[in-house]
Every structure is written in C-alpha cells, then in structure tokens.
C-alpha positions in Angstrom: -2.8 3.4 2.1 -2.0 1.2 -1.3 -2.1 0.9 -4.6 -3.8 -1.3 -7.8 -3.1 -5.0 -9.1 -1.0 -4.1 -12.2 -1.1 -8.2 -13.0 -0.7 -8.7 -16.9 0.2 -11.4 -19.9 3.1 -13.0 -19.8 5.5 -12.9 -22.4 4.9 -15.5 -25.3 6.0 -18.7 -24.9 6.0 -18.5 -21.3 3.7 -19.7 -18.5 1.1 -17.0 -16.8 1.1 -19.4 -13.1 5.1 -19.1 -13.4 5.8 -15.9 -14.3 3.2 -13.8 -12.4 2.5 -16.5 -9.0 5.0 -15.5 -6.3 4.2 -11.3 -7.8 0.5 -11.9 -6.7 1.0 -14.0 -3.7 3.6 -11.4 -2.5 0.4 -8.6 -3.5 -2.2 -11.0 -1.3 0.0 -11.0 1.5 0.8 -7.3 1.6 -3.6 -6.1 0.6 -3.3 -7.5 4.5 -0.7 -5.8 6.3 -2.3 -3.1 4.3 -6.1 -2.7 5.8 -3.8 -3.1 8.7 -2.5 -0.4 8.7 -5.6 2.2 7.4 -8.5 0.6 9.6 -7.4 2.9 12.5 -8.1 5.6 10.5 -11.3 4.3 9.4 -12.8 3.8 13.9 -11.2 6.8 15.3 -11.4 10.1 14.2 -7.4 10.5 15.8 -5.9 9.2 13.8 -5.3 11.1 11.6 -4.0 13.6 13.4 -1.1 11.2 15.4 -3.1 11.8 18.9 -4.0 8.8 21.4 -7.9 8.2 20.8 -9.0 9.5 24.6 -11.3 6.5 25.3 -8.3 4.2 24.3 -6.0 4.0 27.6 -6.2 0.7 28.4 -3.5 -1.6 27.6 -4.6 -4.0 25.2 -5.3 -0.9 23.4 -1.7 0.3 23.5 -0.5 -3.2 23.4 -2.6 -3.4 19.8 -0.9 0.4 19.2 2.3 -0.7 19.2 1.8 -4.0 16.9 1.1 -1.9 14.2 3.7 0.2 14.7 6.8 -2.7 15.1 5.0 -5.0 12.7 3.0 -2.4 10.0 3.9 1.1 9.8 5.5 1.7 6.7 6.6 -1.8 5.7 3.8 -2.8 3.0 2.2 0.5 1.0 6.9 -0.1 0.1 6.2 -3.9 -1.0 3.2 -2.1 -3.1 4.7 0.3 -4.3 8.0 -2.5 -5.5 5.5 -4.4 -7.2 3.9 -1.9 -8.9 6.9 -0.8 -10.5 8.8 -4.9 -11.3 4.9 -5.0 -12.4 5.3 -2.1 -14.4 7.9 -4.3 -16.2 6.1 -7.0 -17.2 3.4 -4.6 -18.8 6.6 -3.0 -20.7 7.2 -7.1 -22.3 4.1 -8.4 -22.9 3.4 -5.0 -24.9 6.3 -5.8 -26.8 5.4 -9.3 -27.1 2.3 -8.4 -28.7 3.1 -5.9 -30.9 1.4 -3.4 -28.8 2.1 0.6 -28.9 2.9 0.3 -24.6 3.1 3.9 -23.9 -0.7 4.7 -24.9 -2.2 3.0 -23.1 -0.2 2.9 -20.2 -0.6 6.6 -19.8 -4.6 5.9 -20.5 -4.0 3.8 -17.6 -3.1 6.2 -15.2 -5.8 8.8 -15.8 -8.2 5.6 -15.3 -6.5 5.1 -12.1 -6.3 8.7 -11.5 -10.1 9.1 -11.3 -10.3 6.0 -9.0 -8.2 7.0 -6.5 -10.6 10.6 -6.6 -13.4 8.9 -6.6 -11.6 6.7 -3.4 -11.0 10.1 -1.2 -13.6 11.6 -1.8 -16.4 9.0 -1.2 -14.0 6.1 1.0 -10.6 7.3 2.4 -8.9 10.3 2.6 -6.0 8.2 3.0 -5.5 7.4 -1.0 -2.5 6.6 -2.2 -4.0 5.9 -5.8 -3.7 9.7 -7.0 -0.2 9.8 -5.8 0.5 6.8 -7.8 -0.4 8.4 -10.9 1.3 11.4 -10.5 4.1 9.1 -10.7 4.3 6.6 -12.7 4.0 9.3 -15.1 7.7 9.7 -14.0 8.4 6.0 -13.9 7.2 5.9 -17.6 9.7 8.4 -17.8 12.9 7.1 -16.5 11.7 4.2 -17.8 15.6 3.8 -19.7 17.3 3.6 -16.7 20.0 1.0 -15.6 18.8 -1.5 -13.0 21.8 -0.3 -10.7 21.1 3.8 -11.5 18.3 2.2 -9.9 18.4 1.7 -7.6 21.4 4.6 -6.3 18.5 6.8 -7.3 16.2 4.8 -5.4 18.5 4.8 -2.2 19.2 9.0 -2.6 15.4 9.1 -2.5 15.4 7.5 1.2 18.3 9.3 2.3 17.5 12.7 2.1 14.1 11.9 3.0 15.3 11.0 6.1 17.7 13.9 6.3 15.0 16.4 6.6 13.8 14.2 9.1 17.2 14.8 11.2 17.1 18.2 9.9 13.5 18.7 11.2 14.4 16.6 14.4 18.0 19.0 15.6 15.9 22.2 14.8 13.3 21.0 17.2 16.0 20.4 19.6 17.4 23.4 19.6 14.3 25.5 19.6 12.5 23.8 21.7 11.4 26.6 24.4 7.6 26.4 23.6 5.2 27.4 26.8 3.4 24.4 28.0 0.7 26.7 27.9 1.1 26.9 24.5 1.5 23.5 24.4 -1.4 22.4 25.8 -3.8 25.2 24.1 -2.2 22.7 21.1 -2.8 20.2 22.3 -6.4 21.2 23.3 -7.3 22.2 20.0 -6.1 18.3 18.2 -8.4 16.8 20.6 -11.8 19.7 20.3 -11.1 18.4 16.4 -10.5 14.5 17.0 -14.1 14.7 18.5 -15.2 16.7 16.0 -13.9 14.3 13.3 -15.1 11.2 14.9 -18.5 13.5 15.9 -18.7 13.6 11.8 -18.6 10.8 10.9 -20.9 8.9 12.6 -23.8 11.0 10.5 -24.9 10.3 6.9 -23.5 10.0 3.5 -23.1 14.2 3.3 -21.4 14.4 7.1 -18.8 11.6 5.8 -17.8 13.0 2.2 -17.7 16.2 3.9 -15.3 15.1 6.6 -13.6 13.2 3.3 -13.1 16.6 2.0 -12.0 18.5 4.6 -9.7 15.6 5.8 -7.7 16.2 2.5 -5.7 19.2 4.4 -4.3 17.0 6.0 -3.5 13.9 4.7 -2.6 14.1 0.9 0.0 16.8 1.7 1.7 13.6 3.9 0.8 11.2 1.3 2.2 13.5 -1.9 5.9 14.9 0.0 7.0 12.0 2.5 4.7 8.8 2.0 5.7 9.4 -1.9 8.5 10.4 -2.6 9.5 7.5 -0.8 7.2 5.2 -3.1 8.8 6.1 -6.0 11.7 4.8 -4.6 10.4 1.6 -3.6 8.8 2.5 -7.4 12.6 2.1 -8.3 13.4 -1.4 -7.2 11.3 -3.0 -8.7 12.1 -1.7 -11.7 15.8 -2.9 -11.6 14.2 -6.6 -10.0 12.2 -6.3 -13.0 14.4 -5.7 -15.9 16.9 -8.3 -14.3 13.9 -11.0 -13.8 14.2 -11.0 -10.3 10.6 -12.5 -9.9 10.2 -15.5 -12.8 13.0 -17.1 -11.1 13.3 -17.4 -6.9 14.6 -20.4 -6.4 18.0 -18.7 -8.4 18.6 -16.1 -6.0 18.3 -18.3 -3.0 21.4 -16.5 -1.8 20.6 -13.0 -1.8 17.1 -14.0 -0.5 19.0 -15.4 2.4 20.8 -12.2 3.2 17.8 -10.3 2.7 17.1 -12.2 5.6 20.0 -12.0 7.3 20.0 -8.6 6.5 17.0 -7.2 6.9 15.5 -8.0 10.0 18.3 -7.8 12.8 18.2 -3.5 10.6 14.4 -3.4 10.5 13.7 -4.5 13.7 16.5 -2.6 15.2 14.8 0.3 13.5 11.1 -0.5 14.1 12.1 -1.2 17.6 13.6 2.5 17.9 10.3 3.9 15.9 7.7 2.1 18.9 9.3 2.9 22.0 11.4 5.9 21.4 8.8 8.1 22.5 6.0 10.1 21.2 6.2 12.4 18.1 10.5 12.1 18.3 11.4 12.8 15.1 15.1 11.2 15.0 13.3 7.3 15.6 10.7 9.3 12.1 13.9 8.9 11.1 16.2 5.4 11.6 12.6 3.9 10.7 12.9 5.8 7.1 16.1 4.3 6.7 15.1 0.8 8.1 11.9 0.5 7.3 12.8 -1.0 3.8 15.6 -3.9 5.1 12.0 -5.4 7.1 9.7 -5.0 4.1 12.9 -6.6 2.1 13.0 -9.2 4.7 9.9 -10.2 5.0 9.5 -10.6 1.0 12.0 -13.1 0.8 11.0 -15.4 3.5 7.6 -15.9 1.9 9.7 -16.4 -1.8 11.8 -18.6 -0.1 8.7 -20.4 1.8 7.0 -20.0 -1.4 9.0 -23.0 -2.6 8.3 -25.3 0.6 4.8 -27.8 -0.3 3.0 -25.8 2.8 4.2 -22.7 1.1 3.3 -23.4 -2.0 0.0 -23.6 -1.1 -0.7 -21.1 0.9 0.6 -19.2 -2.3 -2.1 -20.3 -3.5 -4.3 -19.0 -1.5 -2.9 -15.6 -0.9 -2.4 -15.0 -5.1 -6.5 -15.0 -5.8 -6.9 -11.3 -3.4 -3.4 -10.8 -5.2 -4.8 -11.1 -9.0 -7.9 -8.6 -8.0 -5.8 -6.1 -5.2 -7.3 -3.0 -6.6 -10.1 -4.2 -6.3 -9.8 -5.9 -2.9 -8.4 -2.3 -1.4 -11.4 -0.8 -2.5 -13.8 -2.4 -0.9 -11.7 -2.9 2.5 -13.0 1.0 1.8 -15.9 0.6 1.7 -16.3 -2.4 4.7 -14.4 -0.2 7.0 -17.3 3.4 5.7 -20.3 0.3 6.0 -18.7 -1.0 9.9 -17.2 2.7 11.1 -19.8 5.8 10.1 -23.0 6.8 10.6 -23.7 5.2 6.9 -23.3 1.6 8.0 -23.0 0.2 11.9 -21.2 3.6 13.1 -19.3 1.7 15.2 -16.3 5.0 15.0 -15.2 5.9 18.9 -16.4 2.3 20.3 -14.3 0.0 19.3 -10.6 -1.0 21.7 -7.9 -1.2 19.3 -7.4 -4.7 19.9 -11.5 -5.6 18.1 -10.1 -3.1 15.7 -7.5 -4.8 14.5 -9.9 -8.2 14.8 -12.0 -6.6 12.4 -9.3 -6.7 10.0 -8.3 -9.8 10.5 -12.2 -10.6 9.4 -12.5 -8.6 6.2 -9.8 -10.0 5.5 -10.5 -13.4 5.9 -13.8 -13.0 4.2 -11.9 -11.4 1.3 -9.7 -14.8 0.9 -13.0 -17.0 0.7 -14.0 -13.9 -1.7 -11.5 -14.4 -4.2 -10.7 -17.5 -4.0 -14.2 -17.0 -5.8 -13.9 -14.9 -7.7 -11.2 -16.4 -9.6 -12.5 -19.7 -10.1 -15.5 -18.0 -12.0 -14.3 -14.5 -13.7 -10.5 -13.7 -15.3 -10.6 -10.4 -13.0 -11.9 -8.5 -10.2 -14.0 -6.3 -11.2 -12.1 -2.7 -10.9 -9.1 -4.7 -12.6 -11.5 -4.7 -15.8 -12.5 -0.8 -15.7 -8.9 -0.3 -15.9 -8.2 -2.9 -18.1 -10.7 -2.0 -20.9 -10.1 1.8 -20.4 -6.2 0.9 -21.0 -7.1 -1.0 -24.1 -10.2 1.1 -25.0 -11.7 -2.1 -25.4 -14.9 -5.1 -23.8 -12.1 -7.5 -21.9 -13.0 -11.3 -21.7 -14.5 -11.8 -18.4 -15.9 -14.7 -17.4 -13.2 -17.6 -17.8 -15.6 -19.4 -20.5 -15.0 -16.1 -22.3 -13.5 -15.9 -25.6 -10.8 -12.8 -24.6 -12.1 -9.8 -27.7 -9.1 -8.0 -29.3 -9.2 -5.1 -30.9 -7.7 -4.2 -34.7 -4.6 -3.1 -33.1 -4.5 -6.4 -30.7 -4.3 -8.5 -33.7 
C-alpha cells in the first residue's frame, strides 16, 4: 500500500540533483519495504483476514512472517507518506518559482491520482492507498499554510488518538471477554472458509480475480481509510513541516538531529516491534504500542540512510535507489502487476502454493528486476510512464519524455 512519486523540478537557480537525490533515494528504499508488506496479500487469500494460512505452518513460514512484522509492517508506508508531504512543499515552491498557479494543477493531479487508484484497486490490488492519498491530499492542500510547529503537534495528536482508540478497544475486549469457545470456533471456521474461497477465486481467470478484488474492498478500504489513512496523514504533516524547514535540502547540516533520531528511534521502535511481533495474536495492546513506536523506527531508518548517503559507498547506494524512486508510482503499480501475474490464475497461479520464505524471496527478485529496469529506463527517459500520464493531467500538456526531447511549454507556462 503505497503512494506515488511526487518529484517536481527544483527551484530556479538550484541543483535538481542536490535538491531531490536524497528524496528519490529514500522513496526507492521505501518501495522495497512496501513490496515486502504487500506481497503476502497476493500470495494468500488468508492474509487480508489476518489469519494464518493453514498450508504455511513450518518454522520457516513463521520466521518469515515475524521478519516482515518486526522490520517492515507499518514503517514503510509512513516513510512514503512523509515523502508525499515533503514533496508537496517542493511542488508549491516550484510553481511559485515559475510563476504558475498551484491550486488548479494540484487539484488536477489529485483527480488523476484518484482515478489511477480506483483502477489499481479494481484490477490489481485491493490494498491500494492512492485513493486515500488523493482524498487526504485535499486536506493537506487546505492546511498548506500551517506552521511547521503546529503541523508536528497535529500529527502527534492524530497518532495519539488512534493509539488511544486501540487501547480503549483492547480494554473493552479484556473486560467483556466472555464469548463462548463455541462462538469463537464458529467464527474461526467461517474465516478459514472465506480464506479458502478467496484463494480459489484468485486462482481463476480475469473475471474471477476482479470479482475477488471488488468483494475484498469491503474489508480493505475501511481499514485503509480509518486506520492507515489518519496515520498516513500525520506523516504528511511531518513531511510538510520538514519541507518548510528544508530539512532534506541540506541533510549534512542536520547531522546532530539525525544522530538523535537514531539514538531514540531505534530503541523505541525496535521495542515496539518486539511487543507487536511476539506479544500474541490479536493483542490490541501490542497494536497500540506499535502505532506509537513505528514512526520512531521509520525515522531511524531514514536518518541512518541520510547519514550513509554522505559516505562514498552510501553515495553509490543513493544513486542506485534514486532511479526507482524517481519513477515510484510506475514501480508501485508494476509491483502489483507482477504479483498478479505470478500468483493469480491470470499468470502462474502460485497463490497458496509457495512457502512464506519463498514469497519473500520472490519479493527480493521483483525488486531486483525493478532496480535494473529503472536504471535502464531513467537512462533514456525523463520520468516513468505513469508519472508522464500524471504530469500530463496536472499541466494539461504533453511533457517531454525522452532525455533528448525538448520540454514543451503551454502558453501559461511561458
């Protein structure tokens, strides 16, 4: 469940490479984490129901699941959301520098993003978050004048409120936990039956897969809109605050803060992940702790990379990661497409037939292909194909695609 690339030209008189390289590299890194979290939803019909697949009971299946929970879940969509908010400020600054009206262009961008998200949810992945991004982008636009300090306060309040709701539900469940074992077994049996039905449906043809996608939206969309959505919006606001203070424009000038983010973020984030991963299934207290701690680990990941990018080897890593990051929307959608071709009946039909550890190995292989393909593509073109469509809809013009092609300016852009 991920957002699109929001890369825009740098301000006049500045270096686009210096301004956006770290942003693109972080986005490229986040693409890998997003894939690791999303691919289990393609590989089994049980994942969306939050129950274990009966055919994945080996120790290596449990280990692979724990790895994803501990290191990846709820961390990387926050990083993407942060970058969305940060890049929002770049778009505002770019429009101002070129004398363009920002409002209609951004609204057209959100409209196009909404339509792409709808198509993705119906055809490829019911866990699409682009629709939510488009809706929340309107709210971010309305709050564009908020001060960095207030944006951080609002982000903290949103995150705290969601965690408090989890705690409240956890307490209520603990107090009224008097449901009979028969009722619990009956519910479990129903969920297992639904998981089997979902798996079989995704082994079918195009119509069967689309039908399963549509039926699954009733389960996935409320979770995204009311749980993941608010937390993503809080990350939007943190990114907005960072963008207004130009934190990523000169990471070397924030070395002390980056070290502090590591020193605090890793202990708090890893402790929360430990409780979340090994605190027991359906432990809402662990879920509440994870909501609070996950942003700390996300921040620690980002700080570690930003510091590493300042080294010689890290600079080469940043260059590799920045290529897929520059076409993140294309890569996000192509991840879903490749997973559909690998796991559903439209392609190889491997759903429910691959051990969890092998599923993660497939994710690594898919991302490796994207690294190579992105390097080839960005060596010849200015942007990814879906980014081209989004940009065309935003500016109502045909953007230059090939590197040798001169950009076309609309009369309003001159």
